[in-house]
KEKE-490418 format. One record per atom (N, C-alpha, C): residue in one letter; residue number from 1; atom name; x, y, z. Coordinates in pm, whole numbers. Layout:
BEGIN
{'a'; NUM; 'CA'; {X; Y; Z}}
...
***
This chain:
BEGIN
{'m'; 1; 'N'; {89; -132; 13}}
{'m'; 1; 'CA'; {6; 2; 14}}
{'m'; 1; 'C'; {84; 116; -7}}
{'d'; 2; 'N'; {204; 90; 55}}
{'d'; 2; 'CA'; {270; 230; 67}}
{'d'; 2; 'C'; {327; 287; -64}}
{'s'; 3; 'N'; {359; 180; -144}}
{'s'; 3; 'CA'; {399; 229; -292}}
{'s'; 3; 'C'; {281; 310; -351}}
{'g'; 4; 'N'; {148; 281; -329}}
{'g'; 4; 'CA'; {64; 360; -380}}
{'g'; 4; 'C'; {63; 508; -346}}
{'v'; 5; 'N'; {115; 532; -209}}
{'v'; 5; 'CA'; {113; 677; -186}}
{'v'; 5; 'C'; {219; 744; -240}}
{'r'; 6; 'N'; {337; 678; -269}}
{'r'; 6; 'CA'; {456; 752; -357}}
{'r'; 6; 'C'; {407; 763; -481}}
{'v'; 7; 'N'; {307; 690; -556}}
{'v'; 7; 'CA'; {274; 715; -704}}
{'v'; 7; 'C'; {204; 851; -704}}
{'v'; 8; 'N'; {86; 856; -611}}
{'v'; 8; 'CA'; {19; 967; -600}}
{'v'; 8; 'C'; {83; 1099; -564}}
{'t'; 9; 'N'; {203; 1082; -482}}
{'t'; 9; 'CA'; {290; 1194; -459}}
{'t'; 9; 'C'; {382; 1213; -566}}
{'s'; 10; 'N'; {420; 1127; -667}}
{'s'; 10; 'CA'; {499; 1161; -768}}
{'s'; 10; 'C'; {419; 1228; -881}}
{'w'; 11; 'N'; {275; 1183; -884}}
{'w'; 11; 'CA'; {190; 1203; -993}}
{'w'; 11; 'C'; {157; 1373; -959}}
{'a'; 12; 'N'; {140; 1409; -845}}
{'a'; 12; 'CA'; {122; 1544; -782}}
{'a'; 12; 'C'; {229; 1623; -837}}
{'r'; 13; 'N'; {351; 1569; -818}}
{'r'; 13; 'CA'; {456; 1662; -846}}
{'r'; 13; 'C'; {465; 1693; -994}}
{'v'; 14; 'N'; {441; 1579; -1085}}
{'v'; 14; 'CA'; {445; 1580; -1219}}
{'v'; 14; 'C'; {331; 1706; -1265}}
{'i'; 15; 'N'; {223; 1691; -1191}}
{'i'; 15; 'CA'; {123; 1789; -1250}}
{'i'; 15; 'C'; {152; 1930; -1215}}
{'e'; 16; 'N'; {213; 1934; -1082}}
{'e'; 16; 'CA'; {251; 2087; -1061}}
{'e'; 16; 'C'; {369; 2114; -1147}}
{'s'; 17; 'N'; {448; 2038; -1184}}
{'s'; 17; 'CA'; {573; 2075; -1273}}
{'s'; 17; 'C'; {514; 2102; -1407}}
{'m'; 18; 'N'; {399; 2055; -1471}}
{'m'; 18; 'CA'; {350; 2079; -1576}}
{'m'; 18; 'C'; {268; 2206; -1579}}
{'r'; 19; 'N'; {209; 2237; -1460}}
{'r'; 19; 'CA'; {156; 2374; -1452}}
{'r'; 19; 'C'; {279; 2487; -1448}}
{'s'; 20; 'N'; {385; 2471; -1376}}
{'s'; 20; 'CA'; {498; 2571; -1396}}
{'s'; 20; 'C'; {538; 2565; -1536}}
{'a'; 21; 'N'; {563; 2461; -1601}}
{'a'; 21; 'CA'; {595; 2452; -1753}}
{'a'; 21; 'C'; {502; 2536; -1836}}
{'d'; 22; 'N'; {386; 2527; -1805}}
{'d'; 22; 'CA'; {274; 2610; -1872}}
{'d'; 22; 'C'; {309; 2754; -1863}}
{'k'; 23; 'N'; {335; 2808; -1742}}
{'k'; 23; 'CA'; {349; 2943; -1702}}
{'k'; 23; 'C'; {480; 2995; -1768}}
{'l'; 24; 'N'; {599; 2903; -1771}}
{'l'; 24; 'CA'; {723; 2939; -1831}}
{'l'; 24; 'C'; {683; 2952; -1979}}
{'s'; 25; 'N'; {608; 2874; -2054}}
{'s'; 25; 'CA'; {548; 2890; -2192}}
{'s'; 25; 'C'; {522; 3009; -2222}}
{'e'; 26; 'N'; {418; 3049; -2119}}
{'e'; 26; 'CA'; {349; 3184; -2156}}
{'e'; 26; 'C'; {450; 3274; -2139}}
{'v'; 27; 'N'; {552; 3289; -2058}}
{'v'; 27; 'CA'; {621; 3397; -2044}}
{'v'; 27; 'C'; {719; 3387; -2174}}
{'a'; 28; 'N'; {740; 3284; -2223}}
{'a'; 28; 'CA'; {866; 3267; -2343}}
{'a'; 28; 'C'; {771; 3319; -2457}}
{'a'; 29; 'N'; {645; 3280; -2450}}
{'a'; 29; 'CA'; {583; 3318; -2597}}
{'a'; 29; 'C'; {549; 3475; -2601}}
{'a'; 30; 'N'; {535; 3518; -2471}}
{'a'; 30; 'CA'; {503; 3664; -2475}}
{'a'; 30; 'C'; {632; 3744; -2514}}
{'v'; 31; 'N'; {729; 3706; -2461}}
{'v'; 31; 'CA'; {853; 3756; -2473}}
{'v'; 31; 'C'; {899; 3770; -2635}}
{'r'; 32; 'N'; {888; 3617; -2702}}
{'r'; 32; 'CA'; {907; 3621; -2831}}
{'r'; 32; 'C'; {822; 3701; -2919}}
{'t'; 33; 'N'; {692; 3699; -2885}}
{'t'; 33; 'CA'; {589; 3778; -2979}}
{'t'; 33; 'C'; {627; 3910; -2965}}
{'r'; 34; 'N'; {634; 3977; -2869}}
{'r'; 34; 'CA'; {676; 4115; -2830}}
{'r'; 34; 'C'; {801; 4164; -2893}}
{'r'; 35; 'N'; {905; 4071; -2878}}
{'r'; 35; 'CA'; {1046; 4096; -2942}}
{'r'; 35; 'C'; {1005; 4125; -3109}}
{'r'; 36; 'N'; {940; 4019; -3165}}
{'r'; 36; 'CA'; {905; 3998; -3311}}
{'r'; 36; 'C'; {808; 4121; -3381}}
{'a'; 37; 'N'; {738; 4153; -3271}}
{'a'; 37; 'CA'; {660; 4266; -3309}}
{'a'; 37; 'C'; {732; 4406; -3308}}
{'l'; 38; 'N'; {821; 4410; -3233}}
{'l'; 38; 'CA'; {909; 4521; -3223}}
{'l'; 38; 'C'; {1036; 4510; -3346}}
{'r'; 39; 'N'; {1016; 4409; -3405}}
{'r'; 39; 'CA'; {1126; 4375; -3501}}
{'r'; 39; 'C'; {1264; 4372; -3455}}
{'l'; 40; 'N'; {1279; 4332; -3362}}
{'l'; 40; 'CA'; {1424; 4317; -3295}}
{'l'; 40; 'C'; {1477; 4166; -3300}}
{'t'; 41; 'N'; {1597; 4163; -3322}}
{'t'; 41; 'CA'; {1654; 4025; -3325}}
{'t'; 41; 'C'; {1683; 3993; -3173}}
{'q'; 42; 'N'; {1733; 3883; -3160}}
{'q'; 42; 'CA'; {1751; 3827; -3024}}
{'q'; 42; 'C'; {1877; 3903; -2968}}
{'i'; 43; 'N'; {1974; 3938; -3065}}
{'i'; 43; 'CA'; {2094; 3982; -3042}}
{'i'; 43; 'C'; {2067; 4142; -2994}}
{'a'; 44; 'N'; {1995; 4198; -3080}}
{'a'; 44; 'CA'; {1947; 4336; -3075}}
{'a'; 44; 'C'; {1882; 4367; -2904}}
{'l'; 45; 'N'; {1790; 4280; -2881}}
{'l'; 45; 'CA'; {1722; 4264; -2764}}
{'l'; 45; 'C'; {1826; 4246; -2646}}
{'a'; 46; 'N'; {1911; 4158; -2666}}
{'a'; 46; 'CA'; {2017; 4138; -2552}}
{'a'; 46; 'C'; {2102; 4263; -2534}}
{'q'; 47; 'N'; {2138; 4328; -2633}}
{'q'; 47; 'CA'; {2197; 4457; -2616}}
{'q'; 47; 'C'; {2130; 4565; -2560}}
{'l'; 48; 'N'; {2016; 4578; -2593}}
{'l'; 48; 'CA'; {1913; 4683; -2524}}
{'l'; 48; 'C'; {1903; 4667; -2410}}
{'a'; 49; 'N'; {1886; 4532; -2336}}
{'a'; 49; 'CA'; {1850; 4480; -2213}}
{'a'; 49; 'C'; {2001; 4468; -2126}}
{'g'; 50; 'N'; {2108; 4468; -2182}}
{'g'; 50; 'CA'; {2254; 4446; -2117}}
{'g'; 50; 'C'; {2255; 4305; -2072}}
{'v'; 51; 'N'; {2196; 4206; -2152}}
{'v'; 51; 'CA'; {2219; 4079; -2126}}
{'v'; 51; 'C'; {2266; 3992; -2241}}
{'g'; 52; 'N'; {2329; 3889; -2233}}
{'g'; 52; 'CA'; {2375; 3810; -2348}}
{'g'; 52; 'C'; {2262; 3730; -2427}}
{'a'; 53; 'N'; {2319; 3727; -2557}}
{'a'; 53; 'CA'; {2200; 3680; -2642}}
{'a'; 53; 'C'; {2157; 3527; -2617}}
{'d'; 54; 'N'; {2247; 3460; -2536}}
{'d'; 54; 'CA'; {2224; 3320; -2487}}
{'d'; 54; 'C'; {2114; 3340; -2387}}
{'f'; 55; 'N'; {2098; 3444; -2289}}
{'f'; 55; 'CA'; {1989; 3453; -2197}}
{'f'; 55; 'C'; {1860; 3469; -2286}}
{'i'; 56; 'N'; {1845; 3554; -2406}}
{'i'; 56; 'CA'; {1729; 3585; -2477}}
{'i'; 56; 'C'; {1682; 3437; -2514}}
{'y'; 57; 'N'; {1781; 3364; -2577}}
{'y'; 57; 'CA'; {1734; 3227; -2624}}
{'y'; 57; 'C'; {1667; 3153; -2503}}
{'d'; 58; 'N'; {1740; 3146; -2383}}
{'d'; 58; 'CA'; {1686; 3083; -2280}}
{'d'; 58; 'C'; {1529; 3116; -2241}}
{'v'; 59; 'N'; {1543; 3260; -2236}}
{'v'; 59; 'CA'; {1410; 3308; -2196}}
{'v'; 59; 'C'; {1295; 3237; -2293}}
{'e'; 60; 'N'; {1333; 3261; -2414}}
{'e'; 60; 'CA'; {1216; 3224; -2522}}
{'e'; 60; 'C'; {1210; 3060; -2539}}
{'q'; 61; 'N'; {1306; 2987; -2476}}
{'q'; 61; 'CA'; {1295; 2841; -2486}}
{'q'; 61; 'C'; {1215; 2814; -2344}}
{'g'; 62; 'N'; {1183; 2911; -2248}}
{'g'; 62; 'CA'; {1114; 2849; -2145}}
{'g'; 62; 'C'; {1186; 2799; -2028}}
{'k'; 63; 'N'; {1318; 2852; -2012}}
{'k'; 63; 'CA'; {1423; 2775; -1937}}
{'k'; 63; 'C'; {1369; 2795; -1799}}
{'p'; 64; 'N'; {1369; 2707; -1707}}
{'p'; 64; 'CA'; {1311; 2715; -1577}}
{'p'; 64; 'C'; {1399; 2786; -1484}}
{'t'; 65; 'N'; {1512; 2794; -1516}}
{'t'; 65; 'CA'; {1609; 2877; -1418}}
{'t'; 65; 'C'; {1668; 2985; -1482}}
{'l'; 66; 'N'; {1611; 3108; -1466}}
{'l'; 66; 'CA'; {1674; 3253; -1511}}
{'l'; 66; 'C'; {1681; 3304; -1392}}
{'r'; 67; 'N'; {1775; 3425; -1413}}
{'r'; 67; 'CA'; {1807; 3521; -1301}}
{'r'; 67; 'C'; {1685; 3617; -1325}}
{'f'; 68; 'N'; {1621; 3640; -1233}}
{'f'; 68; 'CA'; {1499; 3743; -1219}}
{'f'; 68; 'C'; {1526; 3851; -1258}}
{'d'; 69; 'N'; {1643; 3931; -1219}}
{'d'; 69; 'CA'; {1691; 4067; -1230}}
{'d'; 69; 'C'; {1698; 4063; -1380}}
{'k'; 70; 'N'; {1765; 3980; -1437}}
{'k'; 70; 'CA'; {1805; 3996; -1598}}
{'k'; 70; 'C'; {1648; 3966; -1673}}
{'l'; 71; 'N'; {1563; 3892; -1628}}
{'l'; 71; 'CA'; {1460; 3884; -1699}}
{'l'; 71; 'C'; {1376; 4035; -1678}}
{'l'; 72; 'N'; {1365; 4083; -1565}}
{'l'; 72; 'CA'; {1301; 4203; -1553}}
{'l'; 72; 'C'; {1345; 4326; -1645}}
{'d'; 73; 'N'; {1486; 4309; -1655}}
{'d'; 73; 'CA'; {1551; 4402; -1755}}
{'d'; 73; 'C'; {1501; 4374; -1901}}
{'v'; 74; 'N'; {1496; 4254; -1933}}
{'v'; 74; 'CA'; {1433; 4224; -2082}}
{'v'; 74; 'C'; {1303; 4254; -2109}}
{'l'; 75; 'N'; {1221; 4228; -1971}}
{'l'; 75; 'CA'; {1065; 4292; -2009}}
{'l'; 75; 'C'; {1065; 4440; -2004}}
{'e'; 76; 'N'; {1149; 4497; -1922}}
{'e'; 76; 'CA'; {1139; 4638; -1935}}
{'e'; 76; 'C'; {1156; 4695; -2072}}
{'v'; 77; 'N'; {1262; 4640; -2128}}
{'v'; 77; 'CA'; {1296; 4689; -2264}}
{'v'; 77; 'C'; {1179; 4655; -2377}}
{'l'; 78; 'N'; {1102; 4548; -2363}}
{'l'; 78; 'CA'; {993; 4516; -2430}}
{'l'; 78; 'C'; {868; 4586; -2410}}
{'g'; 79; 'N'; {873; 4649; -2276}}
{'g'; 79; 'CA'; {731; 4723; -2239}}
{'g'; 79; 'C'; {639; 4616; -2164}}
{'l'; 80; 'N'; {697; 4501; -2120}}
{'l'; 80; 'CA'; {603; 4410; -2045}}
{'l'; 80; 'C'; {641; 4430; -1926}}
{'q'; 81; 'N'; {558; 4347; -1820}}
{'q'; 81; 'CA'; {586; 4370; -1688}}
{'q'; 81; 'C'; {524; 4248; -1609}}
{'v'; 82; 'N'; {580; 4224; -1493}}
{'v'; 82; 'CA'; {542; 4102; -1394}}
{'v'; 82; 'C'; {436; 4136; -1313}}
{'r'; 83; 'N'; {328; 4075; -1308}}
{'r'; 83; 'CA'; {224; 4132; -1207}}
{'r'; 83; 'C'; {211; 4017; -1109}}
{'i'; 84; 'N'; {204; 4047; -978}}
{'i'; 84; 'CA'; {203; 3919; -879}}
{'i'; 84; 'C'; {45; 3976; -794}}
{'e'; 85; 'N'; {-17; 3855; -791}}
{'e'; 85; 'CA'; {-152; 3858; -731}}
{'e'; 85; 'C'; {-152; 3764; -644}}
{'s'; 86; 'N'; {-249; 3759; -538}}
{'s'; 86; 'CA'; {-272; 3662; -445}}
{'s'; 86; 'C'; {-317; 3540; -521}}
{'g'; 87; 'N'; {-279; 3410; -478}}
{'g'; 87; 'CA'; {-326; 3305; -551}}
{'g'; 87; 'C'; {-425; 3236; -459}}
{'k'; 88; 'N'; {-463; 3116; -526}}
{'k'; 88; 'CA'; {-557; 3018; -453}}
{'k'; 88; 'C'; {-498; 2937; -353}}
{'k'; 89; 'N'; {-369; 2911; -380}}
{'k'; 89; 'CA'; {-287; 2808; -300}}
{'k'; 89; 'C'; {-231; 2889; -181}}
{'r'; 90; 'N'; {-194; 2833; -73}}
{'r'; 90; 'CA'; {-140; 2873; 43}}
{'r'; 90; 'C'; {10; 2816; 45}}
{'l'; 91; 'N'; {98; 2890; 121}}
{'l'; 91; 'CA'; {208; 2789; 147}}
{'l'; 91; 'C'; {199; 2665; 220}}
{'v'; 92; 'N'; {254; 2570; 171}}
{'v'; 92; 'CA'; {264; 2431; 246}}
{'v'; 92; 'C'; {404; 2386; 275}}
{'s'; 93; 'N'; {432; 2331; 399}}
{'s'; 93; 'CA'; {556; 2292; 424}}
{'s'; 93; 'C'; {547; 2141; 468}}
{'d'; 94; 'N'; {663; 2074; 410}}
{'d'; 94; 'CA'; {664; 1949; 450}}
{'d'; 94; 'C'; {734; 1926; 583}}
{'v'; 95; 'N'; {788; 2020; 635}}
{'v'; 95; 'CA'; {879; 2028; 742}}
{'v'; 95; 'C'; {782; 2025; 861}}
{'g'; 96; 'N'; {791; 1917; 953}}
{'g'; 96; 'CA'; {738; 1914; 1066}}
{'g'; 96; 'C'; {811; 1947; 1193}}
{'p'; 97; 'N'; {760; 1929; 1321}}
{'p'; 97; 'CA'; {844; 1960; 1431}}
{'p'; 97; 'C'; {936; 1854; 1461}}
{'e'; 98; 'N'; {1053; 1882; 1493}}
{'e'; 98; 'CA'; {1168; 1794; 1514}}
{'e'; 98; 'C'; {1105; 1689; 1638}}
{'k'; 99; 'N'; {1137; 1562; 1616}}
{'k'; 99; 'CA'; {1122; 1476; 1712}}
{'k'; 99; 'C'; {1234; 1468; 1793}}
{'k'; 100; 'N'; {1233; 1459; 1937}}
{'k'; 100; 'CA'; {1319; 1442; 2017}}
{'k'; 100; 'C'; {1344; 1297; 2055}}
{'p'; 101; 'N'; {1481; 1258; 2060}}
{'p'; 101; 'CA'; {1512; 1105; 2087}}
{'p'; 101; 'C'; {1475; 1050; 2216}}
***
């Protein structure tokens, strides 16, 4: 029975990962679409934002690990912004109280 719990936990993580990937895809598509609308090459955008061309490529590919400060620089050049709102989820921690021996 224990293995069933692990499978459920694994699927929950997979589903959450997919949701994150969807959000990254949205950001990637927005950056790519706006860059093209402005008729900028990845190299030109990189120069304007003060980042490397590889960074622009990574953003447009939806790389999950990007420096947020650099991403904000790119978004500023493109006239895009990040908006933070209260979500439906709350913070959940797997860390419980320590057990004393």
